N, C-alpha and C positions, 0 to 999 in steps of 0.2 A: 788846318787847325780844328776842323770839325770832329776829328777822331779823339780830341782831348776832352774826355768826359770829366765831370766834376771829381769822380773817384780817382782818375788817373792824375789829375792835377794835385789833388790832396796827397796822394802817394808819393809823387815826385817831390813836393815840398817837404814832406816828412823825411824822405830819403836824404835830401840836402841837409836838413836840420840835424839828423842823426850823424851823417858822415862827417860833418864839420863841427860837431860838438855843440851845436846851438840848442840842442834839446836838454842839456844839462845845466844851463845857466844863461847868463847874459852874454851878448856878443863880445864885449870887451874881454871877459874872462876866456872865452873860446879863442879869441885872437891871440891873447897872451900865451895860452897853452900851445897853440900852433907855432908861434914865434920861438918859444923855448925848445921846440923839437925840429926847427929848421923847415917848417911847413910854409904854406902860402903867407904872403905879407898881411899885416893887420888890415890894411885897406880892403883887400879882397874878401876877407871874412866879414868885415863890417858892411861892405857893399852887398854881399850875399844876404846877410841878415836883414838889411834894409829892403832888398828886393823881395824877399819872402814876405815881409810885413806888408809891402805895397800890394803884392799879388793877392794876399789874403784879404786885405781891405777892399780891393776891387771886386773880388769874388763875393764878399758880403754885400756890397752895394748892388751888384748885379742881381743877386738872389732877391734882394728887397725890391728892386725895380721890376723883377719878373713876377712879383706878387707872392713870393714865399714869405711866410712869417709876418704878414702885415698885422699891425696891432688893432685895427679897427677899420671902419670905412667912412668915407666922407661923401655925403649926398649921393646915395645909391651906389652905382658901380663906377661913377666917373671920378677918375683920379687925376690930379695935376702933379707932375713930377716933383716940383719944388715942395709942394705941401706934403706929399708922401715922404720925401726925403727928410723933411723936418720932423714929422711924426715918428719915423723910424729912428731918428737920432735922439728921440726921447722928449721932444717938445710935446706938451699937452695938446691933445686934439682940439679942445675948445680954443686955446690960444692961437693955434695955426689957423683955425677957421676964422677967428676975428681978424688975424693979420691979412687974410685974403678976402675979407669982406663977405664971408659966407654966413648965412643964417640957417640953422637947422630948424625945420618946421616939424611940428607934431611930436616933439620929444618932451616928455614930462619929467 
């Protein structure tokens, strides 16, 4: 799996999306189009669309946990996974800090 670069994964997902018509609209419409032409069953198209969504969500979460695109920092360079996840999900940093009982010192 180590040879699966981020670009290769993205290209594979794009290929699946294009080949099964998932790039042109919602999964239900794509499934209907395929059904009318004798293609794969609806469930297969819908499952593929769901799998693509899950893979993309996992890739986003992994990038966030690896430190890419972080929205700020909490208490120096020390990160707690749950706090980091909450901030990246859009929770205000100050609220997350309060939730975890942290106090920022020296901030005006």
